[in-house]
Every structure is written in C-alpha cells, then in structure tokens.
C-alpha positions in Angstrom: -44.3 8.4 -9.7 -42.8 10.1 -12.7 -39.6 9.7 -14.7 -38.7 13.3 -14.0 -37.3 12.3 -10.6 -33.6 11.4 -10.7 -34.5 8.0 -9.4 -37.7 6.1 -10.0 -38.3 2.5 -9.3 -41.7 0.8 -9.9 -42.8 -2.7 -8.9 -39.2 -4.1 -9.1 -39.1 -7.8 -8.6 -35.9 -9.9 -8.8 -35.6 -13.6 -8.3 -33.8 -16.8 -9.2 -33.8 -17.5 -12.9 -35.0 -21.1 -12.4 -37.9 -20.1 -10.1 -38.2 -19.8 -6.4 -38.9 -17.0 -3.8 -37.9 -13.5 -5.0 -35.0 -11.8 -3.3 -36.8 -8.4 -4.0 -40.6 -8.2 -4.4 -42.6 -5.3 -5.8 -40.2 -2.6 -4.7 -41.2 1.0 -5.5 -39.5 4.3 -4.6 -38.6 7.8 -5.9 -35.7 10.0 -4.9 -35.4 13.7 -5.7 -32.2 15.6 -6.5 -30.1 16.5 -3.5 -31.9 14.0 -1.2 -30.5 11.0 0.7 -32.4 7.8 1.1 -31.4 5.3 3.8 -32.0 1.6 3.1 -32.0 -0.6 6.2 -32.8 -4.2 7.1 -31.2 -7.4 8.2 -28.4 -9.1 6.3 -30.0 -10.9 3.3 -33.1 -8.8 3.3 -32.5 -7.5 -0.3 -30.7 -4.2 0.4 -27.7 -4.8 -1.9 -30.0 -6.3 -4.6 -32.0 -3.1 -4.6 -28.9 -0.9 -4.7 -27.3 -2.9 -7.6 -30.5 -2.7 -9.6 -30.1 1.1 -9.8 -27.0 0.3 -12.0 -28.9 -2.4 -14.0 -27.0 -5.2 -12.3 -28.3 -8.4 -10.7 -26.2 -11.1 -9.0 -25.4 -14.3 -10.8 -28.4 -16.7 -11.0 -30.9 -13.9 -10.5 -33.0 -12.1 -13.1 -35.5 -9.2 -13.5 -39.0 -10.6 -13.2 -41.1 -7.5 -13.2 -41.0 -3.7 -12.8 -38.8 -0.9 -14.1 -36.0 1.3 -13.0 -35.3 4.9 -14.3 -32.2 7.0 -13.4 -32.4 10.5 -14.8 -34.9 9.0 -17.4 -32.6 6.2 -18.5 -33.5 2.5 -18.0 -30.3 0.7 -16.9 -31.9 -2.7 -17.8 -32.7 -1.6 -21.4 -30.2 -2.6 -24.2 -27.2 -0.3 -23.8 -28.7 1.3 -20.7 -26.2 0.0 -18.2 -23.4 1.4 -20.2 -25.0 4.8 -20.3 -25.7 4.8 -16.6 -22.7 3.2 -14.9 -19.8 5.5 -14.1 -21.6 8.5 -15.5 -25.1 9.0 -14.1 -24.6 6.5 -11.3 -21.5 5.4 -9.4 -21.4 2.7 -6.8 -19.2 1.9 -3.8 -19.8 -1.7 -2.6 -19.3 -3.5 0.7 -15.9 -4.8 -0.5 -14.3 -1.8 -2.2 -11.0 -3.5 -2.5 -12.6 -6.1 -4.8 -13.4 -3.3 -7.3 -9.8 -2.2 -7.5 -7.4 -4.1 -9.8 -4.8 -5.6 -7.5 -2.1 -5.2 -10.2 -2.7 -1.4 -10.6 -1.4 1.3 -8.4 -3.7 3.7 -6.5 -2.6 6.6 -8.6 -3.4 4.8 -11.8 -6.9 3.9 -10.6 -7.7 7.5 -9.7 -6.2 8.9 -12.9 -8.4 6.5 -14.9 -11.5 7.6 -13.0 -11.0 11.3 -13.5 -10.3 10.8 -17.2 -13.5 8.8 -17.5 -15.2 11.8 -15.9 -14.0 14.0 -18.8 -11.0 15.7 -17.1 -8.2 16.4 -19.6 -5.0 14.5 -19.2 -3.0 17.6 -18.1 -5.5 18.5 -15.4 -5.8 14.9 -14.0 -3.1 15.2 -11.3 -4.8 18.3 -9.8 -8.2 16.6 -9.8 -6.7 13.4 -8.2 -5.1 15.6 -5.5 -8.5 17.3 -4.8 -10.3 14.0 -4.5 -7.7 12.5 -2.2 -7.9 15.6 0.0 -11.7 15.3 0.2 -11.5 11.7 1.5 -8.6 12.5 3.9 -5.9 10.6 2.1 -2.4 11.8 1.3 -1.4 13.0 -2.1 2.2 11.8 -2.2 4.3 9.6 -4.4 4.6 6.8 -1.9 0.8 6.5 -1.4 0.0 6.8 -5.1 2.4 4.0 -5.9 0.8 1.5 -3.5 -1.4 -1.3 -4.8 -4.8 -2.0 -3.2 -3.4 -4.8 -1.0 -0.8 -2.4 0.4 -3.4 -0.1 2.0 -5.7 -0.7 4.9 -9.4 -1.7 4.5 -10.5 1.8 5.5 -8.1 3.4 3.0 -9.2 1.2 0.2 -12.8 2.2 0.9 -11.9 5.9 0.7 -10.0 5.3 -2.6 -13.1 3.7 -4.0 -15.2 6.6 -2.8 -12.8 9.1 -4.4 -13.0 7.2 -7.7 -16.8 7.2 -7.5 -16.9 11.0 -7.0 -14.5 11.6 -9.9 -17.2 11.6 -12.6 -19.6 13.9 -10.7 -22.5 11.4 -10.9 -26.2 12.4 -10.5 -26.7 9.4 -8.1 -24.2 8.0 -5.6 -25.0 4.5 -4.3 -23.1 3.6 -1.1 -23.4 0.0 0.2 -22.2 -0.1 3.9 -19.9 2.9 3.4 -18.7 3.0 7.1 -17.8 -0.7 7.3 -14.1 -0.8 8.3 -13.9 2.9 9.2 -13.3 4.2 12.7 -15.9 6.6 14.1 -13.8 9.7 13.3 -13.4 8.8 9.6 -17.0 7.7 9.4 -18.2 11.1 10.6 -15.7 13.0 8.4 -17.2 11.0 5.5 -20.7 12.0 6.6 -19.6 15.7 6.4 -18.2 15.1 2.9 -21.5 13.5 1.8 -23.5 16.3 3.2 -21.4 18.8 1.3 -21.6 16.9 -2.0 -25.4 16.6 -1.6 -25.9 20.3 -0.7 -23.5 21.9 -3.2 -23.9 19.6 -6.1 -27.5 18.5 -5.8 -26.4 14.9 -5.9 -28.8 12.1 -4.8 -27.5 9.4 -2.5 -28.8 5.9 -1.7 -27.3 4.8 1.5 -27.4 1.2 2.4 -26.3 0.9 6.1 -26.6 -1.2 9.2 -25.6 1.9 11.3 -28.6 3.7 12.8 -26.4 6.7 13.6 -25.6 7.1 9.9 -29.1 6.7 8.8 -30.4 9.0 11.4 -27.9 11.8 10.8 -27.5 11.8 7.0 -30.7 10.4 5.4 -33.7 12.6 4.7 -35.9 9.5 4.7 -35.4 5.7 5.0 -37.0 2.5 4.0 -36.8 -0.9 5.7 -36.6 -4.2 3.8 -37.6 -7.6 5.2 -37.4 -10.8 3.2 -37.2 -8.7 0.0 -40.2 -6.4 0.6 -40.4 -2.8 1.7 -42.2 -2.9 5.0 -41.7 0.6 6.2 -40.8 4.0 4.8 -40.6 7.4 6.5 -38.4 9.4 8.9 -35.2 7.5 9.6 -35.8 7.4 13.4 -39.3 6.0 12.9 -38.2 3.4 10.4 -35.3 2.2 12.5 -37.4 2.0 15.7 -39.9 -0.2 13.9 -37.2 -2.9 13.3 -36.5 -6.1 15.2 -35.4 -6.0 18.9 -32.0 -6.3 20.4 -30.2 -9.5 20.7 -29.8 -11.5 23.9 -27.7 -10.3 26.8 -24.2 -11.5 27.2 -23.6 -14.5 29.5 -20.5 -13.7 31.5 -19.8 -17.1 32.8 -16.6 -18.6 31.5 -15.5 -22.1 31.1 -12.0 -23.3 32.0 -9.4 -21.9 29.7 -8.3 -24.8 27.5 -6.7 -23.1 24.5 -3.3 -21.9 23.7 -2.3 -18.3 24.3 -0.6 -15.9 21.8 2.5 -13.8 22.4 4.1 -11.3 20.0 7.1 -9.1 20.6 9.2 -6.6 18.7 7.1 -6.8 15.5 8.1 -4.7 12.5 6.2 -5.5 9.3 5.1 -4.0 6.0 2.7 -5.5 3.4 4.8 -4.1 0.6 8.3 -2.9 0.1 7.8 0.5 1.7 8.4 1.7 5.3 7.2 -0.6 8.1 3.5 -0.4 8.9 4.1 -2.0 12.3 6.8 -0.6 14.6 8.0 -2.6 17.6 4.5 -4.0 18.4 4.1 -6.3 21.3 1.1 -8.0 22.8 0.1 -11.0 24.9 -3.3 -12.8 24.7 -3.9 -15.2 27.6 -5.4 -18.6 26.8 -9.1 -18.5 26.3 -9.4 -14.7 26.5 -10.2 -12.0 24.0 -8.0 -9.0 23.2 -9.4 -6.3 21.0 -7.2 -4.2 18.7 -8.5 -0.6 18.1 -7.1 2.3 16.2 -7.9 4.8 13.4 -8.0 3.6 9.8 -4.4 3.0 8.5 -3.0 2.4 12.0 -1.8 -1.1 11.0 -4.6 -3.2 12.5 -5.1 -5.4 9.5 -1.3 -5.9 9.0 -1.1 -7.0 12.6 -3.9 -9.4 12.1 -2.2 -11.0 9.1 1.1 -11.3 11.0 -0.5 -12.9 14.0 -2.3 -15.4 11.7 0.9 -16.3 10.0 -0.1 -14.9 6.6 2.5 -12.1 6.5 6.1 -12.7 7.6 7.3 -9.8 9.9 10.6 -8.1 9.0 11.6 -8.4 12.6 10.1 -9.8 15.8 8.5 -13.1 16.8 5.0 -14.6 17.1 4.4 -17.7 19.2 1.2 -19.6 19.8 1.6 -21.2 23.2 0.2 -24.7 23.3 3.2 -27.0 23.5 3.2 -29.8 21.0 0.0 -28.7 19.4 0.4 -25.2 17.8 3.3 -24.2 15.6 3.7 -20.9 13.9 1.7 -21.0 10.6 -0.2 -24.2 11.2 -3.5 -23.6 9.5 -5.6 -25.9 11.7 -4.6 -24.1 14.9 -4.8 -20.4 13.9 -7.5 -19.0 11.6 -8.0 -15.5 10.2 -11.5 -14.2 9.4 -10.7 -11.3 7.0 -12.4 -8.0 6.6 -12.9 -8.6 2.9 -15.0 -11.7 2.9 -15.6 -11.5 -0.8 -11.9 -11.5 -1.6 -11.3 -14.3 1.0 -13.8 -16.8 -0.5 -13.1 -18.5 -3.8 -15.7 -17.1 -6.2 -16.1 -20.4 -8.0 -16.7 -22.5 -4.8 -20.1 -23.1 -3.3 -20.4 -22.5 0.4 -20.6 -26.2 0.9 -17.3 -26.7 -0.8 -15.7 -23.9 1.2 -16.7 -25.6 4.4 -16.1 -29.3 3.6 -12.6 -28.7 2.2 -11.1 -27.8 5.6 -13.3 -30.4 7.4 -11.8 -33.2 5.3 -8.2 -31.8 4.8 -7.6 -30.5 8.3 -9.9 -32.5 10.5 -9.9 -35.8 8.5 -13.7 -36.1 8.3 -15.2 -38.4 5.7 -17.5 -36.8 3.1 -20.8 -37.7 4.8 -19.6 -36.4 8.2 -18.1 -33.3 6.6 -21.5 -32.5 4.8 -23.4 -32.9 8.1 -20.8 -30.7 10.0 -21.0 -28.0 7.3 -24.8 -27.7 7.9 -24.2 -27.5 11.6 -21.6 -24.8 11.2 -23.9 -22.7 9.0 -26.7 -23.1 11.6 -24.2 -22.0 14.3 -23.5 -18.7 12.4 -27.2 -18.1 11.7 -27.5 -19.4 8.1 -29.8 -22.1 6.7 -28.9 -25.1 4.6 -30.1 -23.3 1.5 -26.9 -21.3 1.4 -24.8 -24.5 0.8 -25.3 -24.5 -2.9 -24.6 -20.8 -3.5 -21.4 -19.1 -4.5 -20.1 -15.9 -3.0 -21.5 -13.7 -5.7 -25.0 -14.9 -4.9 -24.7 -14.1 -1.2 -25.3 -10.8 0.6 -22.4 -9.2 2.3 -23.5 -10.4 5.7 -24.0 -13.9 4.4 -20.5 -13.9 2.9 -19.0 -12.8 6.2 -20.8 -15.5 8.1 -19.7 -18.2 5.6 -16.2 -17.0 6.1 -16.5 -17.3 9.8 -18.0 -20.8 9.5 -15.1 -21.8 7.2 -12.6 -20.6 9.9 -14.5 -22.6 12.5 -14.4 -25.7 10.3 -10.6 -26.0 10.9 -11.2 -26.3 14.7 -8.9 -23.4 15.5 -7.5 -22.7 19.0 -6.7 -19.1 18.1 -9.1 -17.1 16.0 -8.1 -13.7 14.6 -11.1 -11.7 13.5 -10.6 -8.6 11.3 -13.8 -6.4 11.3 -16.1 -9.4 11.3 -19.2 -7.4 12.1 -18.6 -4.5 9.7 -21.0 -5.9 7.0 -23.7 -7.1 9.4 -26.9 -5.5 10.7 -26.9 -4.8 14.5 -29.0 -7.9 15.4 -26.8 -10.3 13.4 -23.6 -8.5 14.6 -24.7 -9.0 18.2 -25.4 -12.7 17.4 -21.9 -13.1 15.9 -20.2 -11.4 18.9 -22.2 -13.6 21.2 -21.1 -16.6 19.2 -17.4 -15.6 19.5 -17.9 -15.1 23.2 -19.4 -18.6 23.4 -16.5 -20.1 21.5 -14.2 -18.5 24.0 -16.1 -19.5 27.1 -17.3 -23.0 26.1 -14.6 -24.2 23.7 -11.6 -22.2 25.1 -10.8 -20.5 21.8 -8.4 -17.5 22.1 -9.6 -14.5 20.3 -8.0 -11.4 18.7 -10.8 -9.0 17.7 -9.8 -6.2 15.3 -12.7 -3.8 15.3 -14.0 -0.3 15.1 -17.2 -1.4 16.8 -16.8 -0.3 20.4 -20.0 -2.0 21.4 -18.7 -5.3 20.2 -15.4 -4.7 22.0 -17.2 -3.8 25.3 -19.4 -6.9 24.9 -16.6 -9.5 24.2 -13.1 -8.2 25.0 -11.1 -8.8 28.2 -8.2 -6.5 27.1 -7.7 -3.7 24.6 -4.6 -2.7 22.5 -4.7 0.6 20.7 -2.6 1.2 17.6 -1.7 4.5 16.0 0.8 4.8 13.1 1.8 1.2 13.6 2.7 1.6 17.3 0.9 0.5 20.5 -0.1 3.7 22.2 -2.3 2.3 25.0 -3.3 -1.1 26.4 -5.1 -2.5 29.4 -8.3 -4.1 30.7 -11.1 -3.3 28.2 -13.4 -1.8 30.8 -10.7 0.5 32.1 -9.5 1.7 28.6 -13.0 2.3 27.3 -14.2 4.1 30.5 -11.0 6.1 31.2 -8.9 6.3 28.1 -5.5 8.0 28.6 -3.9 8.5 25.1 -5.4 11.2 22.8 -6.1 8.7 20.1 -8.1 6.4 22.4 -9.9 9.5 23.8 -10.8 10.5 20.3 -12.1 7.0 19.4 -14.1 6.7 22.6 -15.2 10.3 22.6 -16.7 10.2 19.1 -18.7 7.1 20.0 -20.1 8.8 23.1 -20.9 11.9 21.2 -22.8 10.2 18.4 -26.0 8.2 18.4 -29.1 7.5 16.4 -30.9 10.5 18.0 -28.6 12.9 16.2 -30.8 13.5 13.2 -30.0 15.5 10.1 -31.7 18.9 10.0 -34.1 19.5 7.2 
C-alpha cells in the first residue's frame, strides 16, 4: 500500500477507550481514483465505524488504538488533519441525513453555505444550488428552498444532504446507507448520478450498504465485515454470496384478532405552513392486520404516519383508533410510532436502558426491578444483547439504534404500531428478522400495524393490504398480493416494475 492512492488504510483498530473488544480490528484497504468500494456486513459489524474513520472521526467512547488512515496523503487523525479533510477532500452522508441539517435553517441556506464552502463566489451561488438540486431530482423553487428539514420527507432530506456533500467537489464521497428511505426509482436515479460523478470527475466513493443490488450494480469491488474484521474482499457478487444465509420463512398462522382497528377519513395535513401534503386521504386498518403504505419519496407517507400516530394534527379529517374504552386519539400507550430517523427519535443523552425503562414505568406502571428485567427481554426480542443497555445512541450503529427505537415502542404495550421505514438501516438478515417480529406481534399479540416502506419484500412478507400514495393522494389500494402482482395505477406499476427489473445480478460493467 502507498500513500499515493486517494484512500489508504493500514491496520486500523478502533475500540472502547477503557478497554474491551475492538469495534474495528486490523482493517486495511486502498481505493484508487474513480473507483467505488462497497462495504457490506450485518448491523453492528463495524461498517459505519470504518466509514467515519475516513474523516478522522470515532464515536463517543471509542478511540484509535492502532493503524493509520491517509486520504489524498493527509492523515485525518493528525493534529489539524480532520479540519483539512472534512468538507474538502472528503464529504460524508450518514444514515440519518436529517440529523446533519440544522433544524432551524432553511434548505436554501444549507445549500448556499455548502457551495460557498466549496469556493463558489457569492454571486454564483444560486446557479450552483440550482444545478445541485437538479442533479438530485429536487425542485429549485422558492417554496422548497424556504422549507426547513422537518418539513421535507426523509427521502428529500437525504437528497438535500447529498447535494450539500457534492457542493465542494470532494476527492472522496462516503455514503452510509444512501438508499435508506428512497423508493426504488429514486435509488436507481441516484445510482446513475453517482456513476456519472465517478466517471466524469474521477471521484472515489465508499458505499456502505445493506442493499445487494446497489453493491452489485455500482461498486467495482466490495469487502465484508464481521465483528469488526474484514473477512472477504473481491467482486461484489462473490463477497455478497459469501455472507450469512436468509432468515426463516414466514409463519402464516394468525391468532385471533384482539387489537383495536384504525380508521382515517378526509385527511388534509401539512407539516409546516405551506400547501397540504396530504389531500383527502382515507384508509381503514382492520384489527390485528397490517396495511402497508407505499409511494415515491415526497408522496406524504411520513406525514401520514405522524398524523395516524397523533403527533401531527390534521388540518381537516378524522383519525379514530377503534377499541372502545381503551384507545383514545393521542394516547401514547396505545399508539406508538417507530420513526424513520431513529437517531433523531432517541434522546442522545439517554442510555438504551433509560429509553426503555421510562415507558415501562410511566405507561405500564412496572417497578424499577421489573422494568429493568423487561428492558433486557425487549432487547433480546429485537435481536440485541444486554451489553447495549449502557450505551447511548451515538455509540450504537444505525441498525442498533433502529432496533432500540422499536423496543422502546414495544415497551409501551401498544395496540397500534405505526412503523416508518423501520428496515431502511438494517442488513437483509436483520431486516427479515424485524419483519418476522412485527408479523409475530400481529399474529400472537393482536397488534395492528401500519407499515410505511419502500421495501417491497417486507411488504409482501407482512402486509395484508396496500395503500399507494402519490402527491399526497391515495391512488391505489387493495389486497397486498393483488396490488403487488397486478398493479393498476402508473405510480404503482413503476414502483413494482423497478423492483422486478433490478436485482443483485445486475452488475456494473468494468
């Protein structure tokens, strides 16, 4: 290995400051200009830790134990190195892009700052902002530029963050789960954009992803991490095939329906003061069933999830949770939302144990000892060990944060669970396990589910019915199997067609 490569990592080891097993052990790699490296592995395997190390960053409580990193000859861990690297030589788009955007600043101000940091004169900044928005398929108009991060969808926030990352024309672009929260159409438009920027600008890309289609179609080579160690490297198809097997098959038996249903009618809603994002939306979810909400990014899915969970008051229309005498609109113990942005949903100062025991004591009345025991049981149910209890969100991987957020929702003992892209930050095996868990909750415990997702495999695995949104309106609905096999509306056909037309076998040509 030589420092002449744009990216050179040698023997990198990261671990807890006070001792303990490393989260990344003896990692080495090089990446040439204009090449794309895919990084794959289970949630918690060290993927994000490796990606952040390229910027000279380690999560709280971790430290650099051994090894070195060079990006275009600069050591980001050297004094002043991170300042020289970040936002100039390297830019990063994380799993929770909205968390990197100041909630008080408007989208236009974020992008204007980014292009000026990239050396664009003030007078030329609007033209550069317009160019960047066009490249990531976002509108350049006053209404959109004046929105704040919480007033755009999760997919739109991700594309805003990507536009800001491209503003400084970096040598290395690090993308951590870039397709999480994007529908298949936008995901593959993003792939085309990245191919263009790699080919025309000789930019190197490190792509952390759970999506084998992305790794197979975009990356020149891939590496697999397991328990912090690189265990395979080579052609993406070979590396992916060497991974763990598929999860268990779905058990289709259903228990008696014991939960309350959900009914919404005539919903008009907007997260800000602009035009309504939802327009006359109606849906009914029968007790103990699962209804999936599909649609392209920006269709209004997250807004609908927040309205159904009682977190956003609609401008018009009604929402009712139908369990007489038990569920009332807005009652936290009965209806829980698992948000797409798990990092933003969890208190950064709270340990996982505190996040779980608080609803167990406040909403279910458990004493401290019983709450602590139940917190451990909830973590085990979502596939996490007791070692996570003492950790804060910043010390967890994206997948671990998502599972803690799900465990926290379950701690309230909900009868209705609204899940917004809950598998977007998870590897395929863990995602299948979470979908199976949701299906088990529905069958065994009678929980009613609303599943907002771009993951058609998860929808097919779990949903009884499907509702398709476009531009805030319901354009198609019906039994899940019927809608997925014989879609009628052009938007549904596009969503299903793109999924059918793409797969891990579609590799990137050399």
